[in-house]
C-alpha positions in Angstrom: 0.5 20.4 6.3 -1.6 20.9 3.2 -3.6 23.5 1.5 -6.9 21.6 1.9 -9.3 22.0 4.8 -9.7 19.1 7.1 -11.0 17.8 10.4 -10.8 19.9 13.5 -11.6 19.1 17.1 -14.8 21.2 17.3 -17.0 18.5 18.4 -19.4 18.1 21.3 -17.5 16.8 24.3 -13.9 17.0 25.2 -11.6 17.2 22.2 -8.4 15.2 22.3 -5.3 17.3 22.4 -3.1 16.1 19.5 0.1 17.3 21.1 -0.6 15.3 24.3 -1.6 12.3 22.1 1.7 12.4 20.2 3.7 12.9 23.4 1.9 9.9 25.0 2.4 7.7 22.0 6.1 8.6 22.0 6.6 8.1 25.7 4.3 5.2 26.6 3.5 3.5 23.3 0.3 2.3 21.7 0.3 -0.8 23.9 -0.5 1.4 27.0 -4.3 1.1 27.5 -4.7 4.8 28.4 -2.8 5.9 25.3 -4.8 3.4 23.1 -8.0 4.8 24.5 -6.9 8.4 23.8 -6.0 7.4 20.2 -9.3 5.7 19.7 -11.2 8.8 21.0 -9.2 11.1 18.7 -9.8 8.8 15.8 -13.6 8.6 16.5 -13.7 12.4 16.8 -11.9 12.9 13.5 -13.8 10.2 11.6 -17.1 11.8 12.7 -16.1 15.0 10.9 -14.6 13.2 7.9 -17.8 11.1 7.4 -19.9 14.2 7.1 -17.5 15.9 4.8 -16.7 15.4 1.1 -13.7 14.0 -0.5 -11.5 16.8 0.5 -12.3 16.4 4.2 -11.8 12.7 4.1 -8.5 13.0 2.4 -7.4 15.7 4.9 -8.3 13.4 7.8 -6.0 10.7 6.3 -3.2 13.2 5.9 -3.7 14.4 9.5 -3.7 10.8 10.8 -0.6 9.8 8.8 1.1 13.0 10.1 0.2 12.2 13.7 1.7 8.7 13.4 4.8 10.0 11.7 5.3 12.7 14.4 4.8 10.0 17.1 7.6 7.9 15.5 5.2 5.2 14.4 6.6 4.8 10.8 4.8 1.5 10.0 1.4 2.9 10.9 2.2 6.2 9.1 3.2 4.3 5.9 -0.1 2.4 5.9 -2.2 5.6 6.4 -0.1 7.5 3.7 -1.0 4.7 1.3 -4.6 4.9 2.3 -4.6 8.7 1.8 -3.0 8.3 -1.6 -5.5 5.7 -2.7 -8.4 7.8 -1.5 -7.1 10.9 -3.3 -6.5 9.0 -6.5 -10.0 7.5 -6.3 -11.4 10.9 -6.4 -9.6 11.8 -9.6 -9.0 15.3 -8.1 -5.4 16.3 -9.0 -5.3 18.9 -6.2 -6.1 16.3 -3.6 -3.5 13.9 -5.1 -0.9 16.6 -5.0 -1.8 17.6 -1.5 -1.2 14.0 -0.3 2.0 13.7 -2.3 3.3 17.1 -0.9 2.3 16.3 2.7 3.9 12.8 2.4 7.2 14.2 1.1 7.2 16.8 3.8 7.0 14.0 6.4 9.8 12.0 4.6 7.6 9.2 3.1 
């Protein structure tokens, strides 16, 4: 993915399994209430970590979220989040973060 550290699922409570989430998104779609709830739980878990971290952790979260959407075949969502990640990285002025987003985006084909 990238060479920067990012969110993990080490939170209190039951972590959402990303592989299951991606499979559910692919098989049942975001319109399914159970899948939507699972995505919301994953997002809240990851945002809680990102909010407590610095720029690097926040950018890593956006990379992770964009990759999740990309892997699930949700290109429109992925593109929006890639743009968010790029904007956030550029706002930091940190060339390493900007490159990490660019590299991860290219790896995913965006």
